C-alpha positions in Angstrom: 106.1 29.9 84.3 106.3 33.4 84.7 110.0 35.3 84.4 110.8 35.4 87.8 110.0 31.4 88.6 112.0 30.6 85.2 115.2 32.6 87.0 114.8 30.5 89.9 114.3 27.4 88.0 117.6 28.1 85.8 119.5 28.7 88.5 118.8 25.5 90.2 119.3 23.6 87.2 122.9 25.0 86.8 123.6 24.1 90.4 122.0 21.1 90.6 123.2 20.2 87.0 120.1 18.4 86.4 116.7 19.1 85.1 115.0 16.4 87.0 116.4 17.4 90.5 115.5 21.0 89.8 111.7 19.8 88.7 111.8 18.1 92.2 112.4 20.7 94.4 109.9 23.1 92.2 107.3 20.4 92.4 107.0 20.2 88.5 107.8 17.6 86.3 110.8 17.2 84.4 109.4 17.7 80.8 107.9 21.1 82.3 111.4 22.1 83.6 113.0 21.5 80.4 110.2 23.3 78.6 110.5 26.3 80.6 114.4 26.5 80.1 114.0 26.0 76.4 111.3 28.9 76.5 113.9 31.2 77.9 116.5 30.2 75.4 114.0 30.8 72.5 113.2 34.3 74.5 116.7 35.4 74.6 117.7 33.9 71.3 120.6 32.2 72.9 121.6 28.6 73.9 122.0 28.8 77.7 122.8 25.0 78.6 125.0 22.2 77.0 122.5 18.7 77.6 124.1 15.2 77.6 123.6 12.2 79.1 125.8 13.0 82.0 123.8 15.8 82.8 123.7 20.0 81.7 126.8 22.6 81.9 126.4 26.3 81.0 127.4 27.7 77.6 129.8 30.7 77.9 126.4 32.9 77.5 124.6 30.9 80.0 127.2 31.0 82.5 127.1 34.8 82.4 123.1 34.6 82.5 123.5 32.4 85.7 125.6 35.1 87.4 123.2 37.8 86.5 120.1 35.3 87.6 121.7 35.0 91.0 122.2 38.9 91.2 118.5 39.2 90.6 117.4 36.4 92.6 119.4 38.1 95.8 117.7 41.4 94.8 114.4 39.6 95.0 115.0 37.8 98.4 116.3 41.3 100.3 113.1 43.3 98.6 111.1 40.3 100.0 112.5 40.5 103.5 112.5 44.4 103.4 108.9 44.2 102.6 108.0 41.5 105.3 110.1 43.7 107.9 108.4 47.0 107.4 104.9 44.9 107.1 105.6 43.5 110.7 107.0 46.7 112.2 104.9 49.5 113.8 106.9 52.3 112.3 106.9 54.8 109.2 104.2 57.1 108.4 100.7 56.4 108.8 98.0 58.7 107.2 94.6 59.1 108.6 91.9 60.9 107.6 88.4 61.5 109.4 85.6 64.3 110.0 86.5 67.6 110.8 84.5 67.8 114.4 85.4 63.8 115.2 89.0 64.7 114.3 89.2 67.7 116.5 87.4 66.7 119.7 88.2 62.7 119.6 91.4 62.0 117.0 93.8 64.5 117.9 94.1 63.7 121.8 93.9 60.2 120.7 96.5 60.4 118.1 99.0 62.8 120.4 98.7 60.0 123.0 99.2 57.2 120.9 102.5 58.9 119.4 103.8 59.2 122.9 103.7 55.4 123.4 105.1 55.2 119.4 107.8 57.4 118.9 108.7 55.3 116.0 105.6 56.2 114.0 104.7 59.7 112.2 101.2 60.6 111.8 99.7 62.3 109.0 96.1 63.3 110.1 93.6 65.0 107.9 90.4 66.0 108.4 87.6 66.0 105.7 83.9 65.6 105.8 83.6 64.1 102.4 84.5 60.6 101.8 88.0 60.3 100.6 89.1 57.7 98.0 91.7 55.7 100.4 93.7 54.0 97.2 93.7 57.1 95.1 94.8 59.4 98.1 97.1 56.9 99.7 95.5 57.0 103.1 96.1 53.7 105.3 93.1 54.6 107.5 90.0 56.5 107.8 87.6 56.6 110.8 84.2 56.7 109.6 80.9 57.1 110.8 77.3 55.2 110.2 76.8 51.8 108.4 79.2 50.9 105.8 78.8 50.5 102.2 79.6 47.2 100.7 83.1 47.6 99.0 86.3 45.9 98.7 87.9 48.1 101.9 88.9 46.4 105.3 87.0 47.6 108.4 87.1 47.1 112.3 84.1 48.3 114.3 85.4 50.6 117.0 82.6 51.9 119.0 78.8 53.3 118.9 78.4 57.4 118.7 75.5 58.5 120.6 73.6 61.6 119.9 71.3 63.4 122.3 69.0 66.6 121.5 69.9 70.2 123.3 69.4 73.3 123.7 70.4 76.5 125.7 68.6 77.6 129.2 68.0 80.9 127.4 66.2 79.2 124.3 64.0 76.9 126.5 62.9 80.1 128.8 61.9 82.2 125.7 60.4 79.3 123.7 59.2 76.7 126.4 60.7 72.9 126.8 59.1 70.4 124.5 57.2 67.8 126.3 57.0 65.5 123.7 58.2 64.7 120.0 55.1 66.3 118.3 56.2 69.6 120.3 59.3 70.0 117.9 57.3 71.0 115.1 56.7 74.7 116.8 60.3 75.0 117.8 63.4 76.4 115.8 65.3 73.2 114.9 68.7 73.4 114.1 69.5 70.7 111.3 73.0 69.1 111.0 72.3 68.2 107.1 74.7 65.5 106.9 72.9 63.2 108.8 69.2 64.7 109.1 69.3 65.7 105.2 65.6 65.7 105.0 64.5 67.7 108.0 63.1 64.8 109.9 64.1 63.9 113.3 63.7 60.2 114.4 62.9 59.5 117.9 62.1 56.5 120.2 59.6 57.4 122.8 59.9 55.9 126.6 57.3 53.2 125.6 59.7 52.0 122.6 57.7 53.7 119.8 59.4 55.1 117.0 58.3 58.4 115.8 59.4 60.5 113.1 59.0 64.3 113.2 59.5 67.3 110.5 61.5 69.9 111.7 62.3 73.3 110.6 64.6 76.4 112.0 66.7 78.9 111.3 69.9 77.5 110.4 70.9 74.1 108.4 74.5 73.3 107.9 76.9 70.1 107.4 79.2 71.6 110.0 78.7 70.2 113.6 80.5 73.1 115.1 78.3 75.5 113.4 75.0 74.0 114.5 76.8 73.5 118.0 77.4 77.2 118.1 73.9 78.1 117.1 72.4 76.2 120.0 75.0 77.8 122.4 73.7 81.2 121.0 70.3 80.2 121.9 69.0 80.1 118.4 67.2 76.4 118.8 67.2 73.0 119.5 69.8 70.8 118.0 70.7 67.2 117.8 74.5 66.4 118.2 76.8 63.7 119.2 77.8 63.6 122.7 81.4 64.3 122.0 80.3 67.3 120.5 77.6 68.7 123.0 79.1 66.8 126.2 81.7 69.8 127.2 78.7 72.4 126.7 76.5 70.4 128.8 79.4 70.0 131.6 79.7 73.8 131.4 75.9 74.6 131.8 75.7 76.2 128.3 73.5 73.5 126.9 71.1 71.1 128.5 69.6 67.7 127.3 65.9 68.2 125.6 63.3 65.4 125.7 66.1 63.2 127.4 63.6 60.2 127.9 63.7 59.9 124.2 66.4 57.9 122.1 67.9 58.7 119.1 69.6 57.0 116.9 73.4 56.3 117.4 76.1 55.9 115.0 78.5 52.9 114.4 82.0 54.2 114.4 84.5 52.1 112.2 88.1 52.1 111.2 88.5 51.7 107.4 91.7 50.7 105.3 92.6 50.1 101.7 92.4 46.0 101.9 91.5 43.5 104.7 94.2 41.4 103.5 98.1 41.9 104.6 97.4 45.0 107.0 100.3 46.9 108.0 101.3 46.3 111.5 101.3 50.3 112.1 97.7 50.3 110.8 96.7 47.1 113.1 98.5 48.8 116.0 96.4 52.1 116.0 93.2 50.1 115.5 93.8 48.2 118.7 94.8 51.6 120.5 91.4 53.3 119.1 89.5 50.5 120.2 90.8 50.5 123.6 90.4 54.2 123.8 86.8 53.9 122.8 85.7 51.3 125.0 82.6 52.0 127.3 81.5 55.7 127.4 84.2 57.1 125.4 82.4 60.0 124.6 82.3 61.5 128.1 86.3 61.5 128.3 86.1 62.9 124.6 83.8 65.7 125.4 
C-alpha cells in the first residue's frame, strides 16, 4: 500500500476505532489493514495505536500523527479539487505552435476571434516550421499538416488542406502555358522543399491517371512565403496551398495552371501531449477550429 493510501487508512482506523470497519470502507481485509498500519509504525519506529479487545486507541505519538495526517488529507483533497476545477474550466494560458505560413494566414485571425469569445483564456502562439516536442516545450496544442506518425500524442482531425499549381500571367506570356503534366519539364518550377523534397510533382489527370513529373527551376525553399513571392515576381510555376495562393489569385497576381489536374491534399490535425485527461481549454479551442475549418475554409483564410 502506498503512503497516501496508508495515511487515509490510518485516519479511518482512528476515527472508527476499528481495523475491520476501516478495512470494509477501503474494500480490503482486516489483516491487510492491520499489516498496513504495522508497516507504518515500523517505518516510523514508533507505536501509533494501542490494540485491545475493545478496539484501538491512539498513543501519544499516534494522536499527534493522526492530526498531521488529517492536515495532509485535507491538503490532498484541496489539491484534487483545484486540479479538477482547472481541468474542467476553459481558462488559463493555452500554448499553441504551428507552421509559419499557416500561423500567419490562418491561425492568427482564428486565435483573435476565439479570444474575443473567451476573454478568460490567454494564448501563447508560436510559429515554427520544425516539429516541436510538445512535452519538452510545454506546448498544449500543435496544428500539423500531413499524415501523422504513430506516437503517444493525442490528435483530432480538423480539415483537408488543398493545393494548386499557379503562375503569374507575365510568366505564362513569356514561357507559354503548360497543357499537360509532361510540359512542366520545360518550365521553371519553384520548389517548396518541405513537401516536394525530391523535386518531383505528383498530379492526377482528368482521366484519373496519376503521374509524377521531375521538375527544376531557379528557386528551392522551405518557406512558402518565399515560393509565393517568386511566383508573383514571374520567376516560375509553383505548387502552393490554397490558403497561401488564394489572395494572389483574387488580386490577379497569380492564376491557376493545369487546373484540370488534381494535386495531393494534406490532412490538418490538432495534436496535443496525451489523448487522456485533455484540458478543457484544449478541447474548447479544437472544437472552435473544427467549426471554423468546416467546408471550404481556405477561401476565407486567403
